[in-house]
Structures are given as structure tokens and as C-alpha cells.
ZANUVO-447478 format. One record per residue (C-alpha): residue number from 1; residue in one letter; x, y, z. Coordinates in pm, whole numbers. Each point is the difference from the previous one (the first is absolute). Example, Ala and Ser with C-alpha at 12.3 -4.5 7.8 and 13.67 -1.06 7.14 Angstrom:
BEGIN
1, A, 1230, -450, 780 $
2, S, 137, 344, -66 $
This chain:
BEGIN
1, M, 7575, -510, 768 $
2, G, -208, 292, -127 $
3, F, -278, -236, -112 $
4, S, -23, -176, 336 $
5, S, -11, 329, 193 $
6, T, -296, 136, -197 $
7, F, -202, -324, -28 $
8, P, -179, 25, 337 $
9, S, -139, 345, -91 $
10, L, -120, -127, -340 $
11, V, -215, -277, 148 $
12, P, -262, 227, 166 $
13, M, -3, 218, -312 $
14, A, -65, -303, -223 $
15, I, -276, -121, 233 $
16, F, -155, 348, -10 $
17, I, 12, 11, -384 $
18, I, -153, -349, -31 $
19, A, -275, 87, 250 $
20, F, -68, 329, -179 $
21, L, -27, -173, -339 $
22, A, -228, -268, 147 $
23, L, -224, 270, 146 $
24, C, -18, 177, -336 $
25, L, -95, -323, -176 $
26, M, -276, -87, 249 $
27, P, -360, 83, -107 $
28, Q, -76, 341, 145 $
29, P, -337, 75, 161 $
30, A, -231, 162, -251 $
31, Q, -36, 373, 40 $
32, A, -359, 115, 35 $
33, I, -83, 294, -222 $
34, T, -267, 268, -19 $
35, R, -233, -28, -298 $
36, H, -199, 298, -124 $
37, Y, -335, -18, -180 $
38, E, -246, 270, -102 $
39, F, -372, -66, -33 $
40, N, -199, 262, -188 $
41, I, -371, -64, 55 $
42, T, -172, 102, -324 $
43, M, -314, -72, -200 $
44, Q, 42, -217, -308 $
45, N, -245, -113, -268 $
46, V, -7, -380, -17 $
47, T, -213, -224, -224 $
48, R, -117, -347, 105 $
49, L, -300, -199, -129 $
50, C, -45, 268, -271 $
51, H, -67, 248, 280 $
52, T, 228, 303, 47 $
53, K, 12, 186, 327 $
54, S, 234, 223, 197 $
55, I, 161, -185, 292 $
56, V, 234, 96, 284 $
57, T, 352, -130, -73 $
58, V, 361, 21, 114 $
59, N, 222, 152, -270 $
60, G, -276, -66, -254 $
61, K, 38, -378, 32 $
62, F, -264, -265, 71 $
63, P, 97, -207, 189 $
64, G, 250, 235, 159 $
65, P, 381, -14, -7 $
66, R, 200, -283, 146 $
67, I, 210, 71, 309 $
68, V, 308, -221, 23 $
69, T, 218, 3, 310 $
70, R, 213, -228, 217 $
71, E, -33, -111, 358 $
72, G, 166, 266, 216 $
73, D, -47, 286, -248 $
74, R, -161, 330, 86 $
75, L, -280, 131, -223 $
76, L, -83, 366, -55 $
77, I, -316, 25, -210 $
78, K, -130, 348, -72 $
79, V, -373, 8, -79 $
80, N, -130, 310, -179 $
81, N, -379, 30, -18 $
82, H, -120, 160, -325 $
83, V, -360, -130, 10 $
84, P, -315, 131, 175 $
85, N, -14, -303, 234 $
86, N, 177, -20, 334 $
87, I, 274, -266, -23 $
88, S, 193, -227, 234 $
89, I, 218, -299, -94 $
90, H, 46, -316, 208 $
91, W, 304, -226, -43 $
92, H, -187, -321, 60 $
93, G, 186, -248, 220 $
94, V, 303, 219, 77 $
95, R, 66, -32, 374 $
96, Q, 67, 375, 42 $
97, L, 205, -57, 315 $
98, R, -35, 326, 201 $
99, S, -90, 180, -326 $
100, G, -378, -4, 30 $
101, W, -15, 349, -155 $
102, A, 76, -171, -334 $
103, D, -265, -274, 24 $
104, G, -262, 197, -191 $
105, P, -361, -83, 100 $
106, A, -192, 330, -8 $
107, Y, -105, 136, 339 $
108, I, 181, -285, 181 $
109, T, 371, 79, -38 $
110, Q, -31, 317, -207 $
111, C, -242, 254, -133 $
112, P, -35, -41, -377 $
113, I, 210, 192, -250 $
114, Q, -226, 274, -131 $
115, T, -11, 135, -356 $
116, G, 323, 186, -81 $
117, Q, 184, -144, 302 $
118, S, 292, -243, 27 $
119, Y, 124, -246, 260 $
120, V, 319, -209, 16 $
121, Y, -49, -355, 129 $
122, N, 324, -87, 180 $
123, Y, 57, -356, 124 $
124, T, 252, -283, 9 $
125, I, -58, -363, -98 $
126, I, 107, -199, 307 $
127, G, 11, -379, 2 $
128, Q, -228, -47, -301 $
129, R, 43, -130, -352 $
130, G, -255, -115, -259 $
131, T, -305, 152, -168 $
132, L, -209, 274, 159 $
133, W, -198, 278, -165 $
134, W, -113, 359, 38 $
135, H, -347, 147, -39 $
136, A, -212, 302, 81 $
137, H, -151, -22, 348 $
138, I, -294, 235, -13 $
139, S, -353, -74, -121 $
140, W, 2, -228, -311 $
141, L, 292, 170, -178 $
142, R, 210, -314, 16 $
143, S, -214, -135, -286 $
144, T, 252, 169, -235 $
145, L, 278, 118, 234 $
146, Y, 215, -306, 61 $
147, G, 328, -161, -101 $
148, P, 261, -259, 105 $
149, L, 261, 51, 271 $
150, I, 276, -254, -59 $
151, I, 256, -60, 275 $
152, L, 307, -191, -117 $
153, P, 227, -177, 250 $
154, K, 310, 182, 113 $
155, K, 289, -13, -246 $
156, N, 195, -326, 27 $
157, E, -310, -172, 144 $
158, S, -204, -242, -209 $
159, Y, -353, -138, -6 $
160, P, -54, -327, 193 $
161, F, -117, -152, -330 $
162, L, 126, -32, -356 $
163, K, 98, 336, -144 $
164, P, -263, 89, -261 $
165, F, 84, 78, -361 $
166, K, -234, 300, 17 $
167, E, -233, 170, 249 $
168, V, -344, 129, -103 $
169, P, -255, 194, 211 $
170, I, -357, -125, -57 $
171, I, -250, 246, 154 $
172, L, -364, -103, 13 $
173, G, -242, 294, 13 $
174, E, -353, 117, -74 $
175, W, -127, 239, -266 $
176, F, -311, 216, 41 $
177, N, -150, 180, -299 $
178, A, -154, 246, 247 $
179, D, 196, 213, 246 $
180, P, 64, -216, 311 $
181, E, -18, 312, 218 $
182, A, -353, 64, -127 $
183, I, -91, -368, 52 $
184, I, 93, -9, 369 $
185, S, -138, 348, 63 $
186, Q, -340, -106, -135 $
187, A, 7, -328, 194 $
188, L, 74, 174, 330 $
189, Q, -279, 246, -69 $
190, T, -264, -260, -88 $
191, G, 121, -259, 251 $
192, G, 10, -276, -261 $
193, G, 277, -209, -147 $
194, P, 222, 177, -255 $
195, N, -1, -88, -368 $
196, V, 255, -267, -87 $
197, S, 293, 34, -240 $
198, D, -35, -52, -375 $
199, A, 316, -211, -40 $
200, Y, 300, -145, 174 $
201, T, 346, 85, -133 $
202, I, 351, -142, -21 $
203, N, 253, 284, 9 $
204, G, -283, 240, -87 $
205, L, -128, -202, -299 $
206, P, -336, -185, -2 $
207, G, 88, -252, -269 $
208, L, -159, -178, -292 $
209, L, -300, -150, 184 $
210, Y, -157, 347, 35 $
211, N, -173, 196, -275 $
212, C, 224, 235, -195 $
213, S, 313, -116, 188 $
214, T, 194, -239, -221 $
215, K, 270, 261, -53 $
216, D, -1, 75, 375 $
217, T, 136, -340, 100 $
218, F, 309, -51, 215 $
219, K, 250, -233, -167 $
220, L, 281, -173, 184 $
221, K, 260, -115, -252 $
222, V, 223, -280, 128 $
223, K, 284, -224, -116 $
224, P, -10, -380, 37 $
225, G, 185, -160, 290 $
226, K, 21, 315, 213 $
227, T, -125, 94, 348 $
228, Y, -195, 323, 42 $
229, L, -85, 170, 329 $
230, L, -353, 141, -18 $
231, R, -56, 268, 264 $
232, M, -377, -26, 53 $
233, I, -195, 290, 155 $
234, N, -376, 23, 55 $
235, A, -83, 369, -35 $
236, A, -373, -61, -60 $
237, L, -231, 213, 211 $
238, N, -252, -259, 111 $
239, D, 79, -352, -120 $
240, E, 213, -293, 104 $
241, L, 128, -167, -317 $
242, F, 100, -342, -126 $
243, F, 289, 4, -251 $
244, S, 132, -276, -225 $
245, I, 204, -57, -318 $
246, A, -118, -278, -232 $
247, N, 216, -315, -5 $
248, H, 262, 152, 232 $
249, T, 84, -56, 366 $
250, L, 80, 287, 234 $
251, T, 237, -33, 295 $
252, V, -90, 232, 289 $
253, V, 318, 133, 166 $
254, D, -104, 322, 175 $
255, A, -310, 157, 155 $
256, D, -25, 367, 100 $
257, A, 377, 43, -44 $
258, V, 88, -293, 228 $
259, Y, 156, -321, -134 $
260, V, -210, -313, 45 $
261, K, 67, -372, -31 $
262, P, -41, -51, -376 $
263, F, -298, -198, -126 $
264, D, -147, -68, -342 $
265, T, -353, 92, -105 $
266, N, -199, 47, -319 $
267, T, -196, 293, 148 $
268, I, 68, 265, 261 $
269, L, -251, 196, 207 $
270, I, 94, 359, 78 $
271, T, -211, 249, 195 $
272, P, 5, 378, -49 $
273, G, 316, 129, 166 $
274, Q, 192, -326, -16 $
275, T, 307, -75, -211 $
276, T, 127, -342, -104 $
277, N, 324, -82, -179 $
278, V, -14, -310, -219 $
279, L, 255, -175, -219 $
280, L, -116, -93, -348 $
281, K, 218, -263, -169 $
282, T, -64, 3, -374 $
283, K, -16, -311, -214 $
284, S, 334, -143, -107 $
285, E, -80, 30, -370 $
286, Y, -209, 233, -213 $
287, P, -357, -131, 49 $
288, S, -161, 129, -324 $
289, A, -285, 141, 209 $
290, T, -98, 307, 199 $
291, F, -150, 0, 349 $
292, L, -249, 223, 178 $
293, M, 69, 135, 349 $
294, T, -332, 85, 162 $
295, A, -140, 140, 324 $
296, R, -354, 13, 132 $
297, P, -157, 59, 341 $
298, Y, -31, -224, 303 $
299, V, -346, 92, 130 $
300, T, -125, -52, 357 $
301, G, -247, 285, 60 $
302, Q, -362, 38, -104 $
303, G, 38, 333, -179 $
304, T, 44, 59, -372 $
305, F, 347, -45, -148 $
306, D, 184, 31, -329 $
307, N, -47, -350, -145 $
308, S, 255, 32, -279 $
309, T, 346, -131, -84 $
310, V, 318, 183, -95 $
311, A, 240, -173, -236 $
312, G, 358, 52, -106 $
313, I, 207, -211, -237 $
314, L, 312, -204, 71 $
315, E, 182, -9, -332 $
316, Y, 317, -195, -74 $
317, E, 254, 174, -219 $
318, T, -10, -163, -340 $
319, P, 319, -185, -100 $
320, I, 146, 91, -338 $
321, S, -119, -330, -151 $
322, H, -361, 96, 87 $
323, S, 23, 365, -94 $
324, T, -224, -30, -305 $
325, K, -288, -151, 197 $
326, S, -260, 254, 106 $
327, I, -53, 12, 376 $
328, K, -374, 45, -67 $
329, K, -13, -359, -128 $
330, L, 148, -148, 317 $
331, P, -238, -179, 240 $
332, L, -98, 213, 304 $
333, F, -34, -186, 329 $
334, K, -218, 132, 285 $
335, P, 51, -75, 371 $
336, T, -275, -146, 217 $
337, L, -58, 225, 300 $
338, P, -176, -117, 319 $
339, P, -374, 69, 34 $
340, L, -85, 354, 111 $
341, N, -92, -113, 352 $
342, D, 269, -267, 49 $
343, T, 71, 53, 369 $
344, S, 160, -345, 19 $
345, F, 272, 110, -246 $
346, A, 46, 330, 187 $
347, T, 45, -183, 331 $
348, N, 241, -259, -136 $
349, F, 206, 264, -179 $
350, S, 44, 211, 313 $
351, K, 97, -308, 202 $
352, K, 292, -68, -238 $
353, L, 168, 330, 92 $
354, H, 279, -41, 256 $
355, S, 299, 213, 96 $
356, L, 346, -128, -89 $
357, A, 78, 2, 375 $
358, N, 372, -69, -49 $
359, S, 313, 155, 148 $
360, Q, 23, 268, -269 $
361, F, -372, 83, -5 $
362, P, -138, -98, 343 $
363, A, -367, 12, 94 $
364, K, -1, 221, 308 $
365, V, -346, -99, 119 $
366, P, -83, 144, 343 $
367, Q, -13, -310, 223 $
368, N, -138, 183, 301 $
369, V, -290, 240, -37 $
370, D, -42, 317, 208 $
371, K, -338, 107, -139 $
372, H, -285, -207, -149 $
373, F, -261, 172, -217 $
374, F, -314, -130, -168 $
375, F, -145, 205, -288 $
376, T, -323, -70, -185 $
377, V, 15, 128, -359 $
378, G, -302, 30, -222 $
379, L, -289, 199, -135 $
380, G, -284, 182, 172 $
381, T, -238, 289, -46 $
382, T, -36, 363, 89 $
383, P, -321, 209, -19 $
384, C, -82, 209, -306 $
385, D, 29, 374, 25 $
386, K, -316, 173, 115 $
387, N, -275, 12, -266 $
388, Q, 203, -222, -235 $
389, I, -91, -333, -158 $
390, C, 308, -223, -31 $
391, Q, 106, -281, -232 $
392, G, 169, -199, 274 $
393, P, -115, -327, 159 $
394, T, -334, 177, 61 $
395, N, -136, 332, -119 $
396, T, 74, 146, 346 $
397, T, 360, -125, 37 $
398, K, 336, 39, -168 $
399, F, 273, -261, -32 $
400, A, 277, 35, 258 $
401, A, 294, -211, 117 $
402, S, 183, -22, 331 $
403, I, 260, -161, 224 $
404, N, -142, -98, 341 $
405, N, -310, 194, -110 $
406, V, 197, 326, -25 $
407, S, -32, 158, -343 $
408, F, 297, 233, -38 $
409, I, -68, 368, -58 $
410, Q, 285, 162, -187 $
411, P, 135, 299, 195 $
412, T, 71, 338, -154 $
413, T, 344, 17, 168 $
414, A, 269, -266, -48 $
415, L, 6, -239, 297 $
416, L, 380, -28, 7 $
417, Q, 48, 375, 11 $
418, S, -258, 50, 275 $
419, H, 166, -279, 202 $
420, F, 350, 139, -52 $
421, I, -88, 352, 112 $
422, G, -212, -132, 287 $
423, Q, -326, 150, -119 $
424, S, -219, -305, -51 $
425, N, -307, 135, 182 $
426, G, -287, 25, -244 $
427, V, 200, -187, -268 $
428, Y, -9, -359, 125 $
429, S, -84, -214, 301 $
430, P, 267, -242, 136 $
431, Y, -264, -259, 99 $
432, F, -53, -231, -294 $
433, P, -176, -314, 132 $
434, I, 235, -300, 28 $
435, N, -294, -244, -25 $
436, P, -354, 21, -141 $
437, L, -226, 183, 244 $
438, H, -279, -251, -67 $
439, W, 55, -371, -61 $
440, F, -212, -174, -262 $
441, N, 27, -302, -228 $
442, Y, 233, 178, -244 $
443, T, -42, -245, -288 $
444, G, -355, -117, 78 $
445, T, -331, 185, -5 $
446, P, 87, 371, 18 $
447, P, -148, 221, 274 $
448, N, -310, 208, -66 $
449, N, 188, 323, 69 $
450, T, 256, 54, -279 $
451, R, 75, 364, 83 $
452, V, 365, 100, 33 $
453, N, 147, 254, 239 $
454, N, 203, 283, -151 $
455, G, 320, 145, 137 $
456, T, 368, 83, -43 $
457, K, 166, -233, 248 $
458, V, 355, -135, 20 $
459, L, 146, -293, 191 $
460, V, 304, 104, 207 $
461, L, 296, -237, 42 $
462, P, 320, 46, 203 $
463, F, 318, -38, -206 $
464, N, 112, -361, -59 $
465, T, -335, -154, 97 $
466, S, -47, -346, -150 $
467, V, -350, -25, -145 $
468, E, -232, -283, -94 $
469, L, -303, 110, -200 $
470, I, -292, -220, -98 $
471, M, -208, 145, -286 $
472, Q, -344, -156, -31 $
473, D, -228, 41, -301 $
474, T, -371, 49, 74 $
475, S, -312, -108, -184 $
476, I, -170, 341, 36 $
477, L, -132, 79, -351 $
478, G, 181, -314, -116 $
479, A, 340, -152, 77 $
480, E, 286, 95, -229 $
481, S, 377, 5, -18 $
482, H, 179, 318, 115 $
483, P, 364, 66, -97 $
484, L, 133, 192, 302 $
485, H, 314, 211, -44 $
486, L, 209, 118, 295 $
487, H, 224, 301, -61 $
488, G, 342, 27, 164 $
489, F, 42, -370, 80 $
490, N, 32, -346, -140 $
491, F, -187, -266, 195 $
492, Y, -1, -379, 18 $
493, V, -315, -187, -99 $
494, V, 2, -265, 274 $
495, G, -346, -149, -56 $
496, Q, -328, 11, -187 $
497, G, -327, -189, -10 $
498, F, -371, 7, -71 $
499, G, -289, 67, 233 $
500, N, 52, 181, 330 $
501, F, 349, 11, 152 $
502, D, 25, -228, 304 $
503, P, 251, 144, 249 $
504, N, 14, -334, 185 $
505, K, 74, -226, -297 $
506, D, 132, 196, -300 $
507, P, 327, 141, 147 $
508, A, 128, -356, 45 $
509, N, 24, -23, -379 $
510, F, 185, 330, -53 $
511, N, 318, -18, -208 $
512, L, 270, 177, 202 $
513, I, 292, -150, -195 $
514, D, -22, 108, -366 $
515, P, -322, 201, -55 $
516, V, -11, 229, -302 $
517, E, 98, 362, 66 $
518, R, -221, 258, -175 $
519, N, -136, 354, 5 $
520, T, -345, -87, -143 $
521, V, -207, -308, 82 $
522, G, -344, -120, -100 $
523, V, -239, -61, 288 $
524, P, -180, -312, -129 $
525, S, -367, 32, -92 $
526, G, -194, -134, 299 $
527, G, 323, -61, 189 $
528, W, 291, 152, 189 $
529, V, 373, 63, -27 $
530, A, 258, 37, 278 $
531, I, 308, 220, -36 $
532, R, 291, 92, 228 $
533, F, 236, 296, -20 $
534, L, 239, 201, 213 $
535, A, -94, 367, 42 $
536, D, 357, 125, -46 $
537, N, -78, 298, -224 $
538, P, -115, 319, 175 $
539, G, -273, 206, -169 $
540, V, -360, -21, -113 $
541, W, -69, -291, -234 $
542, F, -311, -52, -210 $
543, M, -167, -340, -31 $
544, H, -281, -42, -251 $
545, C, -175, -227, -246 $
546, H, 166, 29, -342 $
547, L, -334, -33, -175 $
548, E, -39, 371, -60 $
549, V, -379, -8, 32 $
550, H, 29, -141, 354 $
551, T, 261, 258, 95 $
552, S, -236, 272, -126 $
553, W, -274, -148, 219 $
554, G, 224, 17, 311 $
555, L, 177, -338, 30 $
556, K, 320, 152, 136 $
557, M, 173, 98, 325 $
558, A, 339, 119, 124 $
559, W, 265, -126, 243 $
560, L, 202, 253, 198 $
561, V, 339, -140, 104 $
562, L, 168, 215, 264 $
563, D, 368, 96, -3 $
564, G, 249, -228, 172 $
565, K, 250, 123, 256 $
566, L, 311, -2, -222 $
567, P, 70, 266, -264 $
568, N, -21, -257, -284 $
569, Q, -346, -104, 124 $
570, K, -163, 338, -49 $
571, L, -193, 140, -294 $
572, L, 211, 246, -197 $
573, P, -128, 360, -13 $
574, P, -218, 105, -297 $
575, P, 164, 146, -311 $
576, S, -30, 373, -59 $
577, D, -205, -47, -320 $
578, L, -265, -223, 163 $
579, P, -336, 96, -156 $
580, Q, -244, 181, 229 $
581, C, -376, -43, 8 $
């Protein structure tokens, strides 16, 4: 009798206990955390090519330290400047949603950090995972100030491809025996092209194909039958690069920290600013050989360039049965890279890149466009200073570069700060031209007048504007490829082609289903590229060529995205330690 009287009250309790246990056993959402890093900017003596010089570094390292985080985490990175140079750091490819104060380009979103000063970059990784990178964003200091920024998926989330046995950052860079700051300073003064680098590097090492560099060769030691994720970054100042590993196939799975439909290739092309994740599947058995991994430039312009090749070594771990055999006696295989000017390879490679465009990782391509813009990008000239003979295209002109014939003049006050406090008068003009002021045959015979206009102009967009932008290369002083990087946004590359863009025919061939999503794209030499993005991030956002020489000549501009109406659509206020000019 006692049992039957208490049974009804036990049933709800049992259900509650079972439900509670089930809830405890369910995978819990991963907790985002705050990660702290400290960057001390210091001078460090470094020797490459038998040449020792003092370079600007982070924490004495070249390349700089690796930042590892997860999607959803907050990063607090304190930068202390202990060198004579002004410093700012850009977190290349990070969306910086409403946190433009942490984006880093000097005089755009912040004044630089002066000697003896510090600044804490405070931002959260929202909706991104993959490989990005950080670098100095003032003058040519990023020649030595750079490092990887690795964003892992949230805990309990996996890659949409085979989990790799190991992950390895591979950073391609350039080495100058001279001081890069002196190189660009002299070039801007004389109006000529700057001296080119003395070597390319893999993870800071030039490799055995250069004089005095056999010991400075990057070695990737692998095991047979394993899959390695190579996180490729092009940190070179001025060169797009081909990369290949002898007798091995690479599977491209990610571009600019966005997953792509996987495809196999023997060679990848990567422009300055871009990142590419590739899977390397090693041979099933010990091959009794070593293999070179090499990179050299893809060249489209008419100027001088560093015509050399960096090499690293892919080395299989020797099994015990082979341990007595000297690795020096093993055959060394070299990859065959495309010709220096192989535009056909470059075009075909870029056409293979497509977004996953599935339910988990959709391609949110704007289908309807609010604003259409057409930008010409290319070189031009500006007059020499009075009573000066120049080393530019003529002895009376200097090299310059522009977008829609506006060569950007860097302000002395940060654009974002002047916008936020409502004091933009005298700092910038809100009237950047949305089309070229003068039509000409962009890829044909160039006009007689190659002079650029100078100014600090921004293009103003209301919040949530959907944008289509056509970027057209010009033949002024020679056609060439321009890797354009847009801060604050990812964009979809919906089309590209050669010759002049035809607004009546070309849009019919746009890919609005699964175009690749990027933050940096190469405008083809003698051609055009079409991108779309949604202006859903309030602030001032830099867009520029990632060939540093072209940026120095003025191939850059800024977008100003206004606040939306809702509180979560407004730029956050500046931090108290924001550097002042």
C-alpha cells in the first residue's frame, strides 16, 4: 500500500533525473575565452646571405610569434614599441566587426604607436576559422614584422576535410640586405622604382639555392602515410609567388580563412596578403629520397624584380632499417614551377577556387546590388619637385599609382578618429569618384596624359549597402596584376576576365552560386575582376594594393561605412589608450 501511494510522485522525479543526466551528457557549447599576448617591438641582429643587420622584430623573433586562437575567442594583444620607428600592427583578414580601432593601418584607423608607447589591440574573432596573419602596417616595416594568426574551429567542431596529422605554417617572405625603409625613402625621393629584394624566404630562411645559405634552409620533416596541413602565407612585400613541392600533390582546402571545394594541384599561386591552406599527403612508404619545396615570382609588370628562387627541403624521417644511410647520399628531386609570366596558369588556378556553399558554410553572395562601382587601378606619373631631375618614367616625372586616377595622400590624423568625433574637415573629402572621370581604352593604347590627381578621399556607404565593385587594370606604364586587399570585410569574387570590362555582356557570366570568398584578390594583368560584399561593418576601412611599392605610390583608398540604426550596428567607442598623432 505504501509503495503504490508514493509511486505517482516518483515518476516526475525519475523523469527529471533522466532529463538532467541526458542534459549533462550532451555536448556543451564551447566557451569562448580571452587570450592575452604581448608584443615587444625590439631591434635584433639577424644574419642572412652572410650579411648581418639590425632588423625590427616582435619579441626578438623573425618571423614573429605565432598567434593561435579559436573562433569566438577574444584577443588582447599589448604592443610595446621599443624602437625608433613608429609602429602599427594589422591583423590581416580579421573582420573586426565594430572594432575598427583594432584594425591597425597607420593614419586610417589609428595613429601609430610612437617610441616608448603601448597600445592594446582588443578584438573578437567572429565567424572565422582558418589561416590569417599579422604584419606591420606603416611604411615598409612589414618586411620583417609579420607572423601567422591561426584560428582553430570552435571546440567540438571539426574541419570539413580529413583531420591532419600535423599543421605547419609556411610563410613566404622577402629578404633585403639593405634597410627597406631606406630603399623606399630613396625611391620616393628620386621618383624611380625601388631596389628589389636579395632573396625570398620560407619561414625567414632563404635556402640552399642562395649563396652562403645552405645552413639557412627550412626543413619539413614528415612521416610516411600521413596528412599534413600546410598553412601558406605570402608575406612578401612586392611579389606574387608560385609554390610547389617536388613529386607531391597539394590539395587546396581553404583560401583567406574560408573553406573551399577541395581540388588537387602540383603548384599554387599566392599573392602578397593571401593565405592558402593545403593538405599534403605523404608517400605511403619511405621513398629513399628528399624533395625540394620552392617558390619564385609570377611576373606581370615591366619593372625589375627579384628573379631568384627560395628552396626548403621535404625530408622523410628515416626508418630504423635505413638509419645508417647518410641523407646526403639520397637523390634530391626538384619541382618544375610555371614560367615567370604564366598568366594562363594564374587564370586557371584562380578559376578552380569555389566556396563550399553548403548548409554549414553557405555562400551569402548579395543577389541584389544597391550600389555599383567601377574602379580603374594602375600606374601613372606625378611631376618632379621643382629644380629636381627624377629617375621616373622621364627625368621630369615620378612614378605614381592611383584608383580612378586619385593617388591617395596619407593624412596626418587618423581617418576613423576624425570621422568618429565629427571633425573631418581638412582631413578627408567624402567624394571619392565612383567611376573614372575620363573614359579611355583601359587595356589598349594609354592616353598621352598619365598624370594622377592627389587627394585624401573616402567613399561613403550607408550601413548594410550591398556593393558590386569592378576593378579594372590599366595599361598606363604597362599592364600588371594588382593584389587588392579590403580591410574589414570578406568579399565574393563573382567574375574576372581580360581586356575591358563589358557591362552589357560580362555580368551574364557572373558566378552568384559558389564564388570564392576572400579578403585579397589579384586584379588580372590587362583585365578586370568583379567582387560583391555587404557593407555591414561600420567604420573606416582601407583598401589598397598589397604590392607595397604600389601602396607607397598611392594605390589605395578608404570606404566609410556609416552606423546602422540599431545599437549592435554602431561602431564601438575608441579605447582610452588609442595612440594620438
